[in-house]
mmCIF file of the N, C-alpha and C atoms, coordinates in Angstrom:
data_MODEL
# 
_entry.id   MODEL 
# 
loop_
_atom_site.group_PDB 
_atom_site.id 
_atom_site.type_symbol 
_atom_site.label_atom_id 
_atom_site.label_alt_id 
_atom_site.label_comp_id 
_atom_site.label_asym_id 
_atom_site.label_entity_id 
_atom_site.label_seq_id 
_atom_site.pdbx_PDB_ins_code 
_atom_site.Cartn_x 
_atom_site.Cartn_y 
_atom_site.Cartn_z 
_atom_site.occupancy 
_atom_site.B_iso_or_equiv 
_atom_site.pdbx_formal_charge 
_atom_site.auth_seq_id 
_atom_site.auth_comp_id 
_atom_site.auth_asym_id 
_atom_site.auth_atom_id 
_atom_site.pdbx_PDB_model_num 
ATOM 1   N N  . UNK A 1 1  ? -220.913 -16.847 -84.989  1.00 0.00 ? 1  UNK A N  1 
ATOM 2   C CA . UNK A 1 1  ? -221.175 -18.050 -85.676  1.00 0.00 ? 1  UNK A CA 1 
ATOM 3   C C  . UNK A 1 1  ? -220.458 -19.286 -84.859  1.00 0.00 ? 1  UNK A C  1 
ATOM 4   N N  . UNK A 1 2  ? -221.294 -20.273 -84.629  1.00 0.00 ? 2  UNK A N  1 
ATOM 5   C CA . UNK A 1 2  ? -220.707 -21.383 -83.865  1.00 0.00 ? 2  UNK A CA 1 
ATOM 6   C C  . UNK A 1 2  ? -220.111 -22.456 -84.917  1.00 0.00 ? 2  UNK A C  1 
ATOM 7   N N  . UNK A 1 3  ? -218.870 -22.902 -84.672  1.00 0.00 ? 3  UNK A N  1 
ATOM 8   C CA . UNK A 1 3  ? -218.280 -23.858 -85.567  1.00 0.00 ? 3  UNK A CA 1 
ATOM 9   C C  . UNK A 1 3  ? -218.872 -25.224 -85.358  1.00 0.00 ? 3  UNK A C  1 
ATOM 10  N N  . UNK A 1 4  ? -219.164 -25.888 -86.436  1.00 0.00 ? 4  UNK A N  1 
ATOM 11  C CA . UNK A 1 4  ? -219.795 -27.131 -86.424  1.00 0.00 ? 4  UNK A CA 1 
ATOM 12  C C  . UNK A 1 4  ? -218.647 -28.222 -86.022  1.00 0.00 ? 4  UNK A C  1 
ATOM 13  N N  . UNK A 1 5  ? -219.065 -29.167 -85.129  1.00 0.00 ? 5  UNK A N  1 
ATOM 14  C CA . UNK A 1 5  ? -218.137 -30.218 -84.766  1.00 0.00 ? 5  UNK A CA 1 
ATOM 15  C C  . UNK A 1 5  ? -218.582 -31.525 -85.294  1.00 0.00 ? 5  UNK A C  1 
ATOM 16  N N  . UNK A 1 6  ? -217.588 -32.468 -85.561  1.00 0.00 ? 6  UNK A N  1 
ATOM 17  C CA . UNK A 1 6  ? -217.873 -33.769 -85.971  1.00 0.00 ? 6  UNK A CA 1 
ATOM 18  C C  . UNK A 1 6  ? -217.141 -34.791 -85.063  1.00 0.00 ? 6  UNK A C  1 
ATOM 19  N N  . UNK A 1 7  ? -217.788 -35.941 -84.885  1.00 0.00 ? 7  UNK A N  1 
ATOM 20  C CA . UNK A 1 7  ? -217.127 -37.010 -84.085  1.00 0.00 ? 7  UNK A CA 1 
ATOM 21  C C  . UNK A 1 7  ? -216.910 -38.185 -85.009  1.00 0.00 ? 7  UNK A C  1 
ATOM 22  N N  . UNK A 1 8  ? -215.612 -38.535 -85.085  1.00 0.00 ? 8  UNK A N  1 
ATOM 23  C CA . UNK A 1 8  ? -215.334 -39.696 -85.885  1.00 0.00 ? 8  UNK A CA 1 
ATOM 24  C C  . UNK A 1 8  ? -215.005 -40.876 -84.963  1.00 0.00 ? 8  UNK A C  1 
ATOM 25  N N  . UNK A 1 9  ? -215.770 -41.953 -85.063  1.00 0.00 ? 9  UNK A N  1 
ATOM 26  C CA . UNK A 1 9  ? -215.538 -43.135 -84.208  1.00 0.00 ? 9  UNK A CA 1 
ATOM 27  C C  . UNK A 1 9  ? -214.882 -44.124 -85.019  1.00 0.00 ? 9  UNK A C  1 
ATOM 28  N N  . UNK A 1 10 ? -213.627 -44.536 -84.772  1.00 0.00 ? 10 UNK A N  1 
ATOM 29  C CA . UNK A 1 10 ? -212.899 -45.550 -85.537  1.00 0.00 ? 10 UNK A CA 1 
ATOM 30  C C  . UNK A 1 10 ? -212.857 -46.783 -84.708  1.00 0.00 ? 10 UNK A C  1 
ATOM 31  N N  . UNK A 1 11 ? -213.185 -47.927 -85.458  1.00 0.00 ? 11 UNK A N  1 
ATOM 32  C CA . UNK A 1 11 ? -213.122 -49.278 -84.840  1.00 0.00 ? 11 UNK A CA 1 
ATOM 33  C C  . UNK A 1 11 ? -211.697 -49.840 -85.281  1.00 0.00 ? 11 UNK A C  1 
ATOM 34  N N  . UNK A 1 12 ? -210.888 -50.124 -84.310  1.00 0.00 ? 12 UNK A N  1 
ATOM 35  C CA . UNK A 1 12 ? -209.571 -50.866 -84.543  1.00 0.00 ? 12 UNK A CA 1 
ATOM 36  C C  . UNK A 1 12 ? -209.744 -52.343 -84.708  1.00 0.00 ? 12 UNK A C  1 
ATOM 37  N N  . UNK A 1 13 ? -208.837 -53.017 -85.309  1.00 0.00 ? 13 UNK A N  1 
ATOM 38  C CA . UNK A 1 13 ? -208.743 -54.458 -85.423  1.00 0.00 ? 13 UNK A CA 1 
ATOM 39  C C  . UNK A 1 13 ? -209.852 -55.111 -86.276  1.00 0.00 ? 13 UNK A C  1 
ATOM 40  N N  . UNK A 1 14 ? -210.411 -54.374 -87.217  1.00 0.00 ? 14 UNK A N  1 
ATOM 41  C CA . UNK A 1 14 ? -211.495 -54.875 -88.164  1.00 0.00 ? 14 UNK A CA 1 
ATOM 42  C C  . UNK A 1 14 ? -210.733 -55.978 -88.991  1.00 0.00 ? 14 UNK A C  1 
ATOM 43  N N  . UNK A 1 15 ? -211.131 -57.240 -88.964  1.00 0.00 ? 15 UNK A N  1 
ATOM 44  C CA . UNK A 1 15 ? -210.554 -58.297 -89.680  1.00 0.00 ? 15 UNK A CA 1 
ATOM 45  C C  . UNK A 1 15 ? -209.705 -59.217 -88.860  1.00 0.00 ? 15 UNK A C  1 
ATOM 46  N N  . UNK A 1 16 ? -209.533 -58.939 -87.577  1.00 0.00 ? 16 UNK A N  1 
ATOM 47  C CA . UNK A 1 16 ? -208.770 -59.713 -86.672  1.00 0.00 ? 16 UNK A CA 1 
ATOM 48  C C  . UNK A 1 16 ? -209.501 -61.059 -86.388  1.00 0.00 ? 16 UNK A C  1 
ATOM 49  N N  . UNK A 1 17 ? -210.810 -61.032 -86.181  1.00 0.00 ? 17 UNK A N  1 
ATOM 50  C CA . UNK A 1 17 ? -211.530 -62.254 -85.896  1.00 0.00 ? 17 UNK A CA 1 
ATOM 51  C C  . UNK A 1 17 ? -212.954 -62.018 -86.323  1.00 0.00 ? 17 UNK A C  1 
ATOM 52  N N  . UNK A 1 18 ? -213.770 -63.157 -86.444  1.00 0.00 ? 18 UNK A N  1 
ATOM 53  C CA . UNK A 1 18 ? -215.126 -63.035 -86.849  1.00 0.00 ? 18 UNK A CA 1 
ATOM 54  C C  . UNK A 1 18 ? -215.977 -62.279 -85.751  1.00 0.00 ? 18 UNK A C  1 
ATOM 55  N N  . UNK A 1 19 ? -215.649 -62.427 -84.458  1.00 0.00 ? 19 UNK A N  1 
ATOM 56  C CA . UNK A 1 19 ? -216.364 -61.679 -83.410  1.00 0.00 ? 19 UNK A CA 1 
ATOM 57  C C  . UNK A 1 19 ? -216.143 -60.239 -83.491  1.00 0.00 ? 19 UNK A C  1 
ATOM 58  N N  . UNK A 1 20 ? -214.886 -59.720 -83.744  1.00 0.00 ? 20 UNK A N  1 
ATOM 59  C CA . UNK A 1 20 ? -214.608 -58.411 -83.855  1.00 0.00 ? 20 UNK A CA 1 
ATOM 60  C C  . UNK A 1 20 ? -215.336 -57.783 -85.033  1.00 0.00 ? 20 UNK A C  1 
ATOM 61  N N  . UNK A 1 21 ? -215.310 -58.558 -86.166  1.00 0.00 ? 21 UNK A N  1 
ATOM 62  C CA . UNK A 1 21 ? -215.960 -58.085 -87.343  1.00 0.00 ? 21 UNK A CA 1 
ATOM 63  C C  . UNK A 1 21 ? -217.461 -57.897 -87.096  1.00 0.00 ? 21 UNK A C  1 
ATOM 64  N N  . UNK A 1 22 ? -218.108 -58.860 -86.374  1.00 0.00 ? 22 UNK A N  1 
ATOM 65  C CA . UNK A 1 22 ? -219.458 -58.681 -85.959  1.00 0.00 ? 22 UNK A CA 1 
ATOM 66  C C  . UNK A 1 22 ? -219.732 -57.368 -85.162  1.00 0.00 ? 22 UNK A C  1 
ATOM 67  N N  . UNK A 1 23 ? -218.912 -57.097 -84.244  1.00 0.00 ? 23 UNK A N  1 
ATOM 68  C CA . UNK A 1 23 ? -219.015 -55.895 -83.483  1.00 0.00 ? 23 UNK A CA 1 
ATOM 69  C C  . UNK A 1 23 ? -218.901 -54.640 -84.253  1.00 0.00 ? 23 UNK A C  1 
ATOM 70  N N  . UNK A 1 24 ? -217.826 -54.648 -85.170  1.00 0.00 ? 24 UNK A N  1 
ATOM 71  C CA . UNK A 1 24 ? -217.697 -53.386 -85.995  1.00 0.00 ? 24 UNK A CA 1 
ATOM 72  C C  . UNK A 1 24 ? -218.838 -53.187 -86.991  1.00 0.00 ? 24 UNK A C  1 
ATOM 73  N N  . UNK A 1 25 ? -219.297 -54.288 -87.545  1.00 0.00 ? 25 UNK A N  1 
ATOM 74  C CA . UNK A 1 25 ? -220.438 -54.283 -88.492  1.00 0.00 ? 25 UNK A CA 1 
ATOM 75  C C  . UNK A 1 25 ? -221.689 -53.717 -87.699  1.00 0.00 ? 25 UNK A C  1 
ATOM 76  N N  . UNK A 1 26 ? -221.962 -54.297 -86.589  1.00 0.00 ? 26 UNK A N  1 
ATOM 77  C CA . UNK A 1 26 ? -223.094 -53.894 -85.844  1.00 0.00 ? 26 UNK A CA 1 
ATOM 78  C C  . UNK A 1 26 ? -223.060 -52.416 -85.426  1.00 0.00 ? 26 UNK A C  1 
ATOM 79  N N  . UNK A 1 27 ? -221.910 -52.022 -84.981  1.00 0.00 ? 27 UNK A N  1 
ATOM 80  C CA . UNK A 1 27 ? -221.735 -50.607 -84.548  1.00 0.00 ? 27 UNK A CA 1 
ATOM 81  C C  . UNK A 1 27 ? -221.851 -49.555 -85.810  1.00 0.00 ? 27 UNK A C  1 
ATOM 82  N N  . UNK A 1 28 ? -221.317 -50.054 -86.960  1.00 0.00 ? 28 UNK A N  1 
ATOM 83  C CA . UNK A 1 28 ? -221.459 -49.264 -88.183  1.00 0.00 ? 28 UNK A CA 1 
ATOM 84  C C  . UNK A 1 28 ? -222.907 -49.201 -88.597  1.00 0.00 ? 28 UNK A C  1 
ATOM 85  N N  . UNK A 1 29 ? -223.592 -50.316 -88.618  1.00 0.00 ? 29 UNK A N  1 
ATOM 86  C CA . UNK A 1 29 ? -225.041 -50.384 -89.134  1.00 0.00 ? 29 UNK A CA 1 
ATOM 87  C C  . UNK A 1 29 ? -225.970 -49.626 -88.185  1.00 0.00 ? 29 UNK A C  1 
ATOM 88  N N  . UNK A 1 30 ? -225.488 -49.398 -86.876  1.00 0.00 ? 30 UNK A N  1 
ATOM 89  C CA . UNK A 1 30 ? -226.327 -48.661 -86.014  1.00 0.00 ? 30 UNK A CA 1 
ATOM 90  C C  . UNK A 1 30 ? -225.830 -47.162 -85.894  1.00 0.00 ? 30 UNK A C  1 
ATOM 91  N N  . UNK A 1 31 ? -224.929 -46.766 -86.802  1.00 0.00 ? 31 UNK A N  1 
ATOM 92  C CA . UNK A 1 31 ? -224.622 -45.355 -86.888  1.00 0.00 ? 31 UNK A CA 1 
ATOM 93  C C  . UNK A 1 31 ? -223.503 -44.866 -85.911  1.00 0.00 ? 31 UNK A C  1 
ATOM 94  N N  . UNK A 1 32 ? -222.885 -45.764 -85.239  1.00 0.00 ? 32 UNK A N  1 
ATOM 95  C CA . UNK A 1 32 ? -221.923 -45.436 -84.179  1.00 0.00 ? 32 UNK A CA 1 
ATOM 96  C C  . UNK A 1 32 ? -220.558 -45.338 -84.877  1.00 0.00 ? 32 UNK A C  1 
ATOM 97  N N  . UNK A 1 33 ? -220.069 -46.335 -85.549  1.00 0.00 ? 33 UNK A N  1 
ATOM 98  C CA . UNK A 1 33 ? -218.753 -46.398 -86.200  1.00 0.00 ? 33 UNK A CA 1 
ATOM 99  C C  . UNK A 1 33 ? -218.776 -45.733 -87.461  1.00 0.00 ? 33 UNK A C  1 
ATOM 100 N N  . UNK A 1 34 ? -217.915 -44.846 -87.789  1.00 0.00 ? 34 UNK A N  1 
ATOM 101 C CA . UNK A 1 34 ? -217.842 -44.179 -89.053  1.00 0.00 ? 34 UNK A CA 1 
ATOM 102 C C  . UNK A 1 34 ? -216.577 -44.600 -89.852  1.00 0.00 ? 34 UNK A C  1 
ATOM 103 N N  . UNK A 1 35 ? -215.580 -45.180 -89.191  1.00 0.00 ? 35 UNK A N  1 
ATOM 104 C CA . UNK A 1 35 ? -214.410 -45.594 -89.898  1.00 0.00 ? 35 UNK A CA 1 
ATOM 105 C C  . UNK A 1 35 ? -213.820 -46.812 -89.188  1.00 0.00 ? 35 UNK A C  1 
ATOM 106 N N  . UNK A 1 36 ? -212.939 -47.629 -89.851  1.00 0.00 ? 36 UNK A N  1 
ATOM 107 C CA . UNK A 1 36 ? -212.365 -48.822 -89.293  1.00 0.00 ? 36 UNK A CA 1 
ATOM 108 C C  . UNK A 1 36 ? -210.924 -49.008 -89.813  1.00 0.00 ? 36 UNK A C  1 
ATOM 109 N N  . UNK A 1 37 ? -210.095 -49.642 -89.046  1.00 0.00 ? 37 UNK A N  1 
ATOM 110 C CA . UNK A 1 37 ? -208.726 -50.032 -89.307  1.00 0.00 ? 37 UNK A CA 1 
ATOM 111 C C  . UNK A 1 37 ? -208.804 -51.451 -89.703  1.00 0.00 ? 37 UNK A C  1 
ATOM 112 N N  . UNK A 1 38 ? -208.540 -51.755 -90.954  1.00 0.00 ? 38 UNK A N  1 
ATOM 113 C CA . UNK A 1 38 ? -208.533 -53.176 -91.461  1.00 0.00 ? 38 UNK A CA 1 
ATOM 114 C C  . UNK A 1 38 ? -207.183 -53.839 -91.298  1.00 0.00 ? 38 UNK A C  1 
ATOM 115 N N  . UNK A 1 39 ? -207.173 -54.873 -90.511  1.00 0.00 ? 39 UNK A N  1 
ATOM 116 C CA . UNK A 1 39 ? -205.948 -55.616 -90.174  1.00 0.00 ? 39 UNK A CA 1 
ATOM 117 C C  . UNK A 1 39 ? -205.886 -56.784 -91.234  1.00 0.00 ? 39 UNK A C  1 
ATOM 118 N N  . UNK A 1 40 ? -205.103 -56.535 -92.409  1.00 0.00 ? 40 UNK A N  1 
ATOM 119 C CA . UNK A 1 40 ? -205.155 -57.380 -93.528  1.00 0.00 ? 40 UNK A CA 1 
ATOM 120 C C  . UNK A 1 40 ? -204.469 -58.690 -93.344  1.00 0.00 ? 40 UNK A C  1 
ATOM 121 N N  . UNK A 1 41 ? -203.570 -58.881 -92.424  1.00 0.00 ? 41 UNK A N  1 
ATOM 122 C CA . UNK A 1 41 ? -202.914 -60.166 -92.144  1.00 0.00 ? 41 UNK A CA 1 
ATOM 123 C C  . UNK A 1 41 ? -203.500 -61.086 -91.207  1.00 0.00 ? 41 UNK A C  1 
ATOM 124 N N  . UNK A 1 42 ? -204.770 -60.895 -90.760  1.00 0.00 ? 42 UNK A N  1 
ATOM 125 C CA . UNK A 1 42 ? -205.415 -61.652 -89.725  1.00 0.00 ? 42 UNK A CA 1 
ATOM 126 C C  . UNK A 1 42 ? -206.456 -62.454 -90.420  1.00 0.00 ? 42 UNK A C  1 
ATOM 127 N N  . UNK A 1 43 ? -206.933 -63.541 -89.669  1.00 0.00 ? 43 UNK A N  1 
ATOM 128 C CA . UNK A 1 43 ? -207.847 -64.613 -90.252  1.00 0.00 ? 43 UNK A CA 1 
ATOM 129 C C  . UNK A 1 43 ? -209.072 -64.063 -90.878  1.00 0.00 ? 43 UNK A C  1 
ATOM 130 N N  . UNK A 1 44 ? -209.674 -63.105 -90.319  1.00 0.00 ? 44 UNK A N  1 
ATOM 131 C CA . UNK A 1 44 ? -211.061 -62.711 -90.843  1.00 0.00 ? 44 UNK A CA 1 
ATOM 132 C C  . UNK A 1 44 ? -210.976 -61.392 -91.726  1.00 0.00 ? 44 UNK A C  1 
ATOM 133 N N  . UNK A 1 45 ? -209.757 -61.105 -92.221  1.00 0.00 ? 45 UNK A N  1 
ATOM 134 C CA . UNK A 1 45 ? -209.578 -59.929 -93.073  1.00 0.00 ? 45 UNK A CA 1 
ATOM 135 C C  . UNK A 1 45 ? -210.431 -59.975 -94.409  1.00 0.00 ? 45 UNK A C  1 
ATOM 136 N N  . UNK A 1 46 ? -210.621 -61.176 -94.967  1.00 0.00 ? 46 UNK A N  1 
ATOM 137 C CA . UNK A 1 46 ? -211.287 -61.224 -96.229  1.00 0.00 ? 46 UNK A CA 1 
ATOM 138 C C  . UNK A 1 46 ? -212.731 -60.907 -95.996  1.00 0.00 ? 46 UNK A C  1 
ATOM 139 N N  . UNK A 1 47 ? -213.329 -61.355 -94.887  1.00 0.00 ? 47 UNK A N  1 
ATOM 140 C CA . UNK A 1 47 ? -214.701 -61.064 -94.591  1.00 0.00 ? 47 UNK A CA 1 
ATOM 141 C C  . UNK A 1 47 ? -214.988 -59.560 -94.333  1.00 0.00 ? 47 UNK A C  1 
ATOM 142 N N  . UNK A 1 48 ? -214.005 -59.029 -93.650  1.00 0.00 ? 48 UNK A N  1 
ATOM 143 C CA . UNK A 1 48 ? -214.035 -57.538 -93.325  1.00 0.00 ? 48 UNK A CA 1 
ATOM 144 C C  . UNK A 1 48 ? -213.925 -56.721 -94.548  1.00 0.00 ? 48 UNK A C  1 
ATOM 145 N N  . UNK A 1 49 ? -213.027 -57.099 -95.516  1.00 0.00 ? 49 UNK A N  1 
ATOM 146 C CA . UNK A 1 49 ? -212.788 -56.458 -96.712  1.00 0.00 ? 49 UNK A CA 1 
ATOM 147 C C  . UNK A 1 49 ? -214.120 -56.475 -97.569  1.00 0.00 ? 49 UNK A C  1 
ATOM 148 N N  . UNK A 1 50 ? -214.704 -57.666 -97.624  1.00 0.00 ? 50 UNK A N  1 
ATOM 149 C CA . UNK A 1 50 ? -215.901 -57.872 -98.413  1.00 0.00 ? 50 UNK A CA 1 
ATOM 150 C C  . UNK A 1 50 ? -217.020 -56.896 -97.924  1.00 0.00 ? 50 UNK A C  1 
ATOM 151 N N  . UNK A 1 51 ? -217.164 -56.848 -96.600  1.00 0.00 ? 51 UNK A N  1 
ATOM 152 C CA . UNK A 1 51 ? -218.232 -55.892 -96.028  1.00 0.00 ? 51 UNK A CA 1 
ATOM 153 C C  . UNK A 1 51 ? -217.850 -54.468 -96.412  1.00 0.00 ? 51 UNK A C  1 
ATOM 154 N N  . UNK A 1 52 ? -216.585 -54.113 -96.296  1.00 0.00 ? 52 UNK A N  1 
ATOM 155 C CA . UNK A 1 52 ? -216.147 -52.698 -96.520  1.00 0.00 ? 52 UNK A CA 1 
ATOM 156 C C  . UNK A 1 52 ? -216.487 -52.290 -98.048  1.00 0.00 ? 52 UNK A C  1 
ATOM 157 N N  . UNK A 1 53 ? -216.111 -53.341 -98.956  1.00 0.00 ? 53 UNK A N  1 
ATOM 158 C CA . UNK A 1 53 ? -216.422 -53.032 -100.375 1.00 0.00 ? 53 UNK A CA 1 
ATOM 159 C C  . UNK A 1 53 ? -217.872 -52.656 -100.656 1.00 0.00 ? 53 UNK A C  1 
ATOM 160 N N  . UNK A 1 54 ? -218.726 -53.366 -99.853  1.00 0.00 ? 54 UNK A N  1 
ATOM 161 C CA . UNK A 1 54 ? -220.207 -53.163 -100.017 1.00 0.00 ? 54 UNK A CA 1 
ATOM 162 C C  . UNK A 1 54 ? -220.704 -51.920 -99.296  1.00 0.00 ? 54 UNK A C  1 
ATOM 163 N N  . UNK A 1 55 ? -219.869 -51.319 -98.460  1.00 0.00 ? 55 UNK A N  1 
ATOM 164 C CA . UNK A 1 55 ? -220.403 -50.208 -97.661  1.00 0.00 ? 55 UNK A CA 1 
ATOM 165 C C  . UNK A 1 55 ? -219.436 -49.042 -97.791  1.00 0.00 ? 55 UNK A C  1 
ATOM 166 N N  . UNK A 1 56 ? -219.496 -48.229 -98.908  1.00 0.00 ? 56 UNK A N  1 
ATOM 167 C CA . UNK A 1 56 ? -218.583 -47.140 -99.118  1.00 0.00 ? 56 UNK A CA 1 
ATOM 168 C C  . UNK A 1 56 ? -218.695 -46.049 -98.043  1.00 0.00 ? 56 UNK A C  1 
ATOM 169 N N  . UNK A 1 57 ? -219.706 -46.029 -97.294  1.00 0.00 ? 57 UNK A N  1 
ATOM 170 C CA . UNK A 1 57 ? -219.887 -44.983 -96.239  1.00 0.00 ? 57 UNK A CA 1 
ATOM 171 C C  . UNK A 1 57 ? -219.018 -45.257 -94.993  1.00 0.00 ? 57 UNK A C  1 
ATOM 172 N N  . UNK A 1 58 ? -218.494 -46.559 -94.889  1.00 0.00 ? 58 UNK A N  1 
ATOM 173 C CA . UNK A 1 58 ? -217.489 -46.863 -93.902  1.00 0.00 ? 58 UNK A CA 1 
ATOM 174 C C  . UNK A 1 58 ? -216.091 -46.518 -94.385  1.00 0.00 ? 58 UNK A C  1 
ATOM 175 N N  . UNK A 1 59 ? -215.391 -45.562 -93.770  1.00 0.00 ? 59 UNK A N  1 
ATOM 176 C CA . UNK A 1 59 ? -214.077 -45.197 -94.212  1.00 0.00 ? 59 UNK A CA 1 
ATOM 177 C C  . UNK A 1 59 ? -213.111 -46.224 -93.675  1.00 0.00 ? 59 UNK A C  1 
ATOM 178 N N  . UNK A 1 60 ? -212.346 -46.845 -94.492  1.00 0.00 ? 60 UNK A N  1 
ATOM 179 C CA . UNK A 1 60 ? -211.455 -47.926 -94.025  1.00 0.00 ? 60 UNK A CA 1 
ATOM 180 C C  . UNK A 1 60 ? -209.948 -47.570 -94.331  1.00 0.00 ? 60 UNK A C  1 
ATOM 181 N N  . UNK A 1 61 ? -209.185 -47.761 -93.316  1.00 0.00 ? 61 UNK A N  1 
ATOM 182 C CA . UNK A 1 61 ? -207.674 -47.618 -93.469  1.00 0.00 ? 61 UNK A CA 1 
ATOM 183 C C  . UNK A 1 61 ? -207.083 -48.987 -93.371  1.00 0.00 ? 61 UNK A C  1 
ATOM 184 N N  . UNK A 1 62 ? -206.169 -49.309 -94.250  1.00 0.00 ? 62 UNK A N  1 
ATOM 185 C CA . UNK A 1 62 ? -205.532 -50.705 -94.210  1.00 0.00 ? 62 UNK A CA 1 
ATOM 186 C C  . UNK A 1 62 ? -204.313 -50.645 -93.321  1.00 0.00 ? 62 UNK A C  1 
ATOM 187 N N  . UNK A 1 63 ? -204.201 -51.548 -92.534  1.00 0.00 ? 63 UNK A N  1 
ATOM 188 C CA . UNK A 1 63 ? -203.111 -51.744 -91.607  1.00 0.00 ? 63 UNK A CA 1 
ATOM 189 C C  . UNK A 1 63 ? -202.373 -53.024 -91.953  1.00 0.00 ? 63 UNK A C  1 
ATOM 190 N N  . UNK A 1 64 ? -201.156 -52.850 -92.333  1.00 0.00 ? 64 UNK A N  1 
ATOM 191 C CA . UNK A 1 64 ? -200.291 -54.035 -92.704  1.00 0.00 ? 64 UNK A CA 1 
ATOM 192 C C  . UNK A 1 64 ? -199.183 -54.249 -91.735  1.00 0.00 ? 64 UNK A C  1 
ATOM 193 N N  . UNK A 1 65 ? -199.383 -54.949 -90.678  1.00 0.00 ? 65 UNK A N  1 
ATOM 194 C CA . UNK A 1 65 ? -198.416 -55.114 -89.568  1.00 0.00 ? 65 UNK A CA 1 
ATOM 195 C C  . UNK A 1 65 ? -197.569 -56.332 -89.876  1.00 0.00 ? 65 UNK A C  1 
ATOM 196 N N  . UNK A 1 66 ? -196.310 -56.241 -89.511  1.00 0.00 ? 66 UNK A N  1 
ATOM 197 C CA . UNK A 1 66 ? -195.410 -57.392 -89.675  1.00 0.00 ? 66 UNK A CA 1 
ATOM 198 C C  . UNK A 1 66 ? -195.722 -58.405 -88.582  1.00 0.00 ? 66 UNK A C  1 
ATOM 199 N N  . UNK A 1 67 ? -196.312 -58.020 -87.519  1.00 0.00 ? 67 UNK A N  1 
ATOM 200 C CA . UNK A 1 67 ? -196.554 -58.887 -86.376  1.00 0.00 ? 67 UNK A CA 1 
ATOM 201 C C  . UNK A 1 67 ? -197.912 -59.522 -86.365  1.00 0.00 ? 67 UNK A C  1 
ATOM 202 N N  . UNK A 1 68 ? -197.989 -60.698 -85.923  1.00 0.00 ? 68 UNK A N  1 
ATOM 203 C CA . UNK A 1 68 ? -199.221 -61.445 -85.939  1.00 0.00 ? 68 UNK A CA 1 
ATOM 204 C C  . UNK A 1 68 ? -199.308 -62.177 -84.653  1.00 0.00 ? 68 UNK A C  1 
ATOM 205 N N  . UNK A 1 69 ? -200.017 -61.729 -83.733  1.00 0.00 ? 69 UNK A N  1 
ATOM 206 C CA . UNK A 1 69 ? -200.097 -62.340 -82.400  1.00 0.00 ? 69 UNK A CA 1 
ATOM 207 C C  . UNK A 1 69 ? -199.756 -61.358 -81.296  1.00 0.00 ? 69 UNK A C  1 
ATOM 208 N N  . UNK A 1 70 ? -199.444 -61.953 -80.111  1.00 0.00 ? 70 UNK A N  1 
ATOM 209 C CA . UNK A 1 70 ? -199.197 -61.178 -78.932  1.00 0.00 ? 70 UNK A CA 1 
ATOM 210 C C  . UNK A 1 70 ? -197.803 -60.644 -78.851  1.00 0.00 ? 70 UNK A C  1 
ATOM 211 N N  . UNK A 1 71 ? -197.520 -60.057 -77.846  1.00 0.00 ? 71 UNK A N  1 
ATOM 212 C CA . UNK A 1 71 ? -196.171 -59.491 -77.609  1.00 0.00 ? 71 UNK A CA 1 
ATOM 213 C C  . UNK A 1 71 ? -195.128 -60.608 -77.405  1.00 0.00 ? 71 UNK A C  1 
ATOM 214 N N  . UNK A 1 72 ? -194.037 -60.422 -78.039  1.00 0.00 ? 72 UNK A N  1 
ATOM 215 C CA . UNK A 1 72 ? -192.941 -61.466 -77.930  1.00 0.00 ? 72 UNK A CA 1 
ATOM 216 C C  . UNK A 1 72 ? -192.023 -61.221 -76.791  1.00 0.00 ? 72 UNK A C  1 
ATOM 217 N N  . UNK A 1 73 ? -192.137 -60.043 -76.126  1.00 0.00 ? 73 UNK A N  1 
ATOM 218 C CA . UNK A 1 73 ? -191.230 -59.680 -75.036  1.00 0.00 ? 73 UNK A CA 1 
ATOM 219 C C  . UNK A 1 73 ? -191.807 -60.108 -73.722  1.00 0.00 ? 73 UNK A C  1 
ATOM 220 N N  . UNK A 1 74 ? -191.046 -60.823 -73.027  1.00 0.00 ? 74 UNK A N  1 
ATOM 221 C CA . UNK A 1 74 ? -191.601 -61.327 -71.660  1.00 0.00 ? 74 UNK A CA 1 
ATOM 222 C C  . UNK A 1 74 ? -191.199 -60.325 -70.548  1.00 0.00 ? 74 UNK A C  1 
ATOM 223 N N  . UNK A 1 75 ? -191.974 -60.286 -69.572  1.00 0.00 ? 75 UNK A N  1 
ATOM 224 C CA . UNK A 1 75 ? -191.590 -59.486 -68.385  1.00 0.00 ? 75 UNK A CA 1 
ATOM 225 C C  . UNK A 1 75 ? -191.142 -60.319 -67.263  1.00 0.00 ? 75 UNK A C  1 
ATOM 226 N N  . UNK A 1 76 ? -190.035 -59.882 -66.611  1.00 0.00 ? 76 UNK A N  1 
ATOM 227 C CA . UNK A 1 76 ? -189.607 -60.634 -65.433  1.00 0.00 ? 76 UNK A CA 1 
ATOM 228 C C  . UNK A 1 76 ? -190.118 -59.961 -64.195  1.00 0.00 ? 76 UNK A C  1 
ATOM 229 N N  . UNK A 1 77 ? -190.419 -60.752 -63.235  1.00 0.00 ? 77 UNK A N  1 
ATOM 230 C CA . UNK A 1 77 ? -190.882 -60.086 -61.957  1.00 0.00 ? 77 UNK A CA 1 
ATOM 231 C C  . UNK A 1 77 ? -189.870 -60.419 -60.803  1.00 0.00 ? 77 UNK A C  1 
ATOM 232 N N  . UNK A 1 78 ? -189.566 -59.400 -60.147  1.00 0.00 ? 78 UNK A N  1 
ATOM 233 C CA . UNK A 1 78 ? -188.484 -59.514 -59.110  1.00 0.00 ? 78 UNK A CA 1 
ATOM 234 C C  . UNK A 1 78 ? -188.935 -59.862 -57.766  1.00 0.00 ? 78 UNK A C  1 
# 
């Protein structure tokens, strides 16, 4: 008997920006994305959460990061 395999495609950064949300939503509606990581402290999080509530077939993990923005550590070049 051959074991059945499943592919889970997760979209990171859902809620970070309207553009990222559009990409995640389009990929989900086309059957590519099956789960997403919702960045709740970013500007477009409310829009992403609203979509997720209306689409229970999209598995959503909530990410609550303390950091908002880029890396604060600079690199020095020698």
